[in-house]
N, C-alpha and C positions, 0 to 999 in steps of 0.2 A: 771828246766829251762822252761819258757813259750815259746811255739813254735809259731812263727808268721804265719799268713795266707799268704802263698806265691804262692800256686799253685791252680789256678781256672780252673776247668774242666767243660766245657759246652757240654751237650749231645743233639745233634740235630742241623741241619744246615739250617733250613728255615729262614724266616724273623726274628723270635724271637731269634734264636740262634746267627745269625750274628749281629743283632742289639745289643744284650746283650754283645757279644764279643767286638764290636766296642766301646760301651759306657764305659765298664769296662777298656779295654786296653787304651783308650784315657785318661781316668781319672788318670790312674796309670802309665803313661809313665815314670815318674821319677824313679819309683821303679823297672822298668825293668832292670836297670843297677845293681841292687843288688839281682837279682834272682827271682823277681816276674814274674810269667808266666800266660798266658791265653791260654788254649788248647781247641780247639773245635773238638769234635769227631762226625763224620758224617757217617752214613751208606752209602756205595756205592750202596746198593741194595734197599733202601727205598726212594722213591721220596718225595719231599716236597708237602704239601697240598696246599700251595699257597693261603690261605684264606686271604682276605683283600686287597681291591684295593683303599681304601680311608684312608686318614690320617687326623690328626688334625694339626692346625698351629704349634704345638709343634715340629713337625718333622723338621721344618726349623732350630730351634736352636739345635736340636739333631744332624742333619747332619753337621751343621756348626762347632759344638764343636768337632766332631770326624774328621774334616778336609776334608770333601767331597766337591768337586766342584759342585755347583748347576747346572752349565751348563752341566757338564758330567752326572749328575743325570737326567736331561731332555733328553739328547741325548741317553742314554743307557738303560733307564727304561721305555721308551714310556710314559714319565711323562706329566701330564697336570695340570692346575690350578684347584683348588676347592675353591669356595667362599661360601660354606655352602650347604644347601639342601632345595629343595622345596618339599612340601608335598601336593599331589593332592588327592582329594576325600576322605580325612581322616575324615572330620567332618560330611558332609551330603551325600557324594557320588555323588553330582551333578557335572556336567561338569565344572562349574565355581568355584568349591570349591578348593581353594589352598592357601597356605601361605608359607612364607620363614622362615627358621632358618638360618640367616646369621652369619658370623664370626666376624663382627664388633659390638662393644658395641653401645647402643643408644647414641646419641649426649649428651655430658655433663653428662655421666652416674654417675660419681663420685660427681657431684655437686648437681644434682636434679633428683628425680624420676619422669619421665615424664608420667608414666602410669595414675595417677589421672587426669592430665590435658588432656591427650588423651581421657580418658573415658568421660570427660565432653564436650569436643569440638573437637573431632577428625574429624568432618565434612565428615564422610564417607571414609576417607583414612584408609588404613590398618595401624596397629601399626608399622609394619616394615618400610613402606614407610614414615611414619610421623617422624621417629626418626633416620633412617639409610639409607645410599644410596645404600647398597649392593643388595637389591632385584631388584632395577631398573637396576643396572649394569648387573645382571644376565639376566634380561629380554632382555637387549640389546645385550647379547652375548659378553660382554667386558671382557678383561683381567684385573687382579688386579694391574698391574704395567706397566711400559714402558721399552723399551729396554735399556734406559739410567739409569734405576733404578738398583743400584748395587745388586749383588747376595744376596739373603735372605732378602733384604729389600722390603718394600711394599708401595704402594699407598693406596690400600685397603687390609685389612688383608686376608691372604689366606693359604690354606693347599694344598694337592696334591691328584690327582688320579694317579695311577701307575699300571704297569704290575707286579704283585707279582711274576710271574715266572722269571722275569728279575732282580727284586730287590735283591733277596738273592744272586745270583752270583755276582752282582755288589758290594754288601757289602763284600762278601768274598774276592774279589780281593783287595779291599781297606784295609781290616783288615789284610790280610796276607802280602801285599806288603808295607803298610805304617805304620801299628801299631804293627807289630811283633807278631800277633796271630799265634799260631801253629795249623795247620790244619791236623787232622789225619782222613783218610778215612778208617773206620773199623767198623765191626759189633760187637755190644756189646753182648757177650755170657753170662757173669755172672757179677752181681753187688756184690762185696765182702764187708762184714760188719766188723767193728771193735767190740771189746768187749762192748763198750759203746753204740752200736747201730748206730754209725756214718757209713757213707759209706767210706771205706778205699781206694778202687780202683775199676776199671773196668777191666775185662778180655775180651779182644777182639780177634776176629779170625785172623785179619791181623797184628795187632800191639802189641800183647801181653798185659801185664798188664800196666794200666795207673793209677798211684796213684794221689790223690789230697787232698787239705785241705778243699775246698768248691766246691760243685757240683751244677751246674745250670741245672735243668731239662727243656730242650726245645724239648722234644721228641714227642710233639704233643699230640693228643688225647690219646695215649697209656700211657702217664705219667709213663714212665718206672721206674724212680727213686722214685718220691714222692708217686705215686699211687701204682704201683705193688710191689716195694721193701719195702718202708716204711709204706705202708698200710694206707695212709691218705684217708679217705672217700670222695666221691663226693657229693656235696650238690645240689640237683636237684631244678631248678627254673621253671619247666614247669607248675606249678600250677599258676604262675603269667604271664609268657610269653609262649604262646601256640605254636608258630611256631617251628617246629622240622624238616623241610625238605626244601632244596633249589634246584631249577632247574636253572642251569646257562648256558648261551650261549654267545658266542662272535659273534657280528654282524658287518660285514664290512660296511663302508660308501658307499653310492651310487657313490660318486665321491671323489677323494682325497682332494678336497677343500670344502667339505660340512661343514656347520656350526657345531661348537662343543660347547656344553654347558660347562660353567665354574662352574657348581654346580651339585650335585647329584640330580636326579629326583626320588622321591619315590612316587609311585602311588598305592593307596590302592585298593585291590581286594576283592573278596567275602570271601576268607579264609586266607588273609595275605596281602602282598604288593610286588610290583615289583621295584627293583632298576635299574637305568639306568645311567651308568657312561660313560662319553666321554673321550676316550684316543685319541691321534693323529691318530692312525692307525685303530681303531675299537671302537665299543661301547661294554661295558660289561653289560649284562642285566641278571637279575635273579629274579625268583619268590620265595619268602620266604613264606611258607604256613604251616598251621597246618594240619597234616594228620588225626587228629581227626575230622576235619571239611571239608575235601576235599579229594577225591580220587586223585591218581597221574594222572589219565587220565583227570579229570576235570582241574587240575592244568596245565597240558600240554596244554589244549585247551585255558585257559586264557592267558598263556604265548604267545601262537601262535597268539592270537588276538592282543596282545599288540605289538608284533614285526612286524606282517604283513607278506606279501609274502616273505620277505627276509629270514624268518626262514627255508624255504624249503632247505633241503640238509645240514643244519648246525647240528653239534653234540651238544646235550643237556646233560650236566653233572649233575647227581643227587648227592647232598651232604647232608648227614644226619647232623642234628644239635641237640646237647644235651645241652639244656640251663642249665647253672649252673657253679659251680666252686668248687674247693677243699675246704674242711672245714677249712684247715689251709694251708698256702702257703710256709712256711719255717719250716722244722722239722729237728732236729739234724743239720747236716752240708749240708743240701740239700734244695734248694729253686727252686720253679717252676715258669717259665715265659712262657707266650704265651698260646697255646692251652693246654699244660700240666697243667696249672693253672685253665683253664676253658674257656668257650665260651658263648657268647650271640648273638642273632640275630644281623646282622650288620646295624641296623636301624640308628645308630648315629656313625658308624665307630669306635667303641670303642676297637676293637681288638688290633690294632697296637699301639694306644696311651697307653694302659695298659702295653704293652711290654716296651715302652719308659719309662713310669713312674717307673715300677719295676726295669728296668736296671739302671736307674738313682739313685734310692734309694739304690740298692745294691752297686753301685760304690761309692756313697757318704758316705754310712754308713758301708763300708767294715770293718768287725771286725778285730781288730789288731791281735787277737789270739783266740784260741778255748775257753778260759776262759770267754770271753765276748760275744761269738757268740749268746748264748741263749738270752741275753738281746737285742741284735740287732734284732734277729729273732722275739721276742715278739713285738717289735715296728713295724717291717715290717708287721707282721700279722695284727696288729691293724689297721694300715693305709690302707693296701690293702683290708682288709675285708670291711672297711668303703667305699672305692672307688667302690668295686663291688656292694655294697648295693645301693649306690647312682645312679649307672648306671642302675640297675634294676628298681629303682623308676622312673628315667627319661624316660626310654623306655616305661614303663607302662603308663606314663602320656599321651603319644601319643594315646594310646588305650582308656583310661578311659574317655577322654573328647569327644569321638565320640557321634554323635547323630544317627548314622546309626543303622537301625534295619532290614536291608534287608537280613541278614544271621545270622545263629546261632553263627558264629565266633564273630561278633561284639556284639551281645546280651550277649554272655558269658563273653566278655572282660570287660563289665561294672558291672558284678556281684560283689558286695562288697567283697565276700569271696576271690576273686582273686586279690584284691588290698592290697598291703603292708600297715600295720598300719601307718608307718611313712608318706607315701604318703597321706593316708586319712587325717592325722592330718594337713599336709601342705595345702591340698586343703581346709580344713575347715578354716584354718588361712587366706588363700588368698581370701576367700569369702569376707572378710572385710578389707583386707590390701594386697596390691600387693607386690610381692617379690622385694627386692631391696638390693643391696650391701651385707652386712653381716647379715642382719636382721634375716634370718631364717637358717643360716648356721654356723657351728661351727668349720670349719677347714680353715686354711690359704690357702691351695692349693686344692680348690674344683675342681672336675672333670668338673662339669657343673656350671658356675657362675649363679647368679640370673638373668642376662640378658637372658640366654638361656631359663629359665623358663618363663620369660616375653614373649619372641617371640612365644613359643609354646602355652602358655595359651591364649594369646589374639589373636594369629593367628587362634586358634580353637574356638573362640567365647566365651571364659570364661569372665565373668564380675565380677569384685570386687566391692562390694557395699561400696565404700569409702565415708566417711563423707566429703561433699564438703568444709566445713570450715577447714578441715585438711590441705588443700593446699592454703588457703587464704594467700596472701602476696607473693606468688611465681609465680603468673601469668605472670608478666613481664619477669622474668627469663626464664620461660617455652616458652613464645612466641619468645624470642631471640634465644633459643636453636633450636627450630623448624625451624626458619628462617635460622639459620646457617647451619642446615642440608640440607635445600633446596638449599642453595648456594653451599655447598660442592658437593651435588648431581649434580647440573648443571655443575660445573667445571669438575668433574670426567667424566661425560658422554660426555663432549666435548673433553677431552684430551686422554682418554684411548683407546688403539687399540682393535680391535677385538681379541678374544681369540686365534683363530687359527693363525691369522697373527703374533701375538707375538711369539707363540711357533715356528713357521717357522723361524722367525728371530733369536731366541735363537739357533736353530739348525745350521743356516747359519753363524752367527756372534758371538754368545755367549753373556752372560751377563757380566757386568763389575765386575771383582773380587773385593772383599772388600779391 
């Protein structure tokens, strides 16, 4: 008799563990009545790492699907809006060197590629401002919606900044109280294998043996199940992405009503870059740098210069980064999610979205029984490997387009030996044709759409040598779309509230439930 997959055991209780638990349990609520279980095993003696304070817009649909109130999420996780990222001093290092990677698509993106028209007649406007309102919304410090906009809906597309230390306990309460997830606080002593190599059970100090049909490894950098037990090797990416250390500090605002940015600010430094994230109660600031190109003392000095006098007396946390991922993500009856699967520098906030995407894939493709699990695992590995590769490419894109030569870090980053072949080919292709829609991509669910490549490429001064005659006949449409964007921008700038003002109202009155 074929045995169904009924018992899911998740090891690790950080953001990855509880998001995976919530997504799987919400998707399979109907099966709970027939014995389907989701158990999360969390050590009471190992704290969560709490990496990741930025999300993608996908988090809105993820939280909505698992039944979370957006108002509660704002109130309990020190949540703020995120409308993309600005990148300062990445191209030339000059004080006025900056561009936006917003979260809204260019105006009329599915109708017409505006890049060739902007290249011909941009009239000095940045590509972002010519085709999208979001950069100017960020310049004005505006929120992406109004208090009358229902939960999870938007005027301008948005994601979140959040306190990772509060997010995991928030999800834990929701998963255990609303979704029926069983929470076991116990230290794993032994991982027990079956004859076929599968994981049969965990032996824990406080709760005895915990059997399972499918194990989800969310044990963080230790990768207790997939790495240590099943021996899946780690694929190092430090030859492409050099940053291997972060210095993080939490900086209070000078006053409780100080302006709060609604985007991530990423400022390039001599040996890496500094993130600056605004939460309602503090700023999260960190310097991600390459220890091959900077000493810790020099990095501390650069971070202190960025923060200013406010850094005096604050605790700076050092976080090692090992860029890379597991060579395979699902082996036997074990799949890794979160840091157990891998980690890349947080330049585009890819950590949490990879957790969401993996959890969604597991939940939607949940194997019916062990007989078909290897087929599902192969598909999962194919999709997930592709996604990691594209994220590595996209992160490297920010470095390879630089014109900075003021330090060895930037010079080394444009060395062709450090650039993945796929990215080299795309850059050559884009020299004569700008990315658009599905032209250069072969997956339906791309992690970064062509629009993201457009914003980074043309924000950093890349120029495609497009044949002018190629866009003949579409000038009138392009002019209309650019004017529509200008009108939308004027309307949003006149209607949207300041970022901090809206968050204060959400705390006081709440958003309208859907």
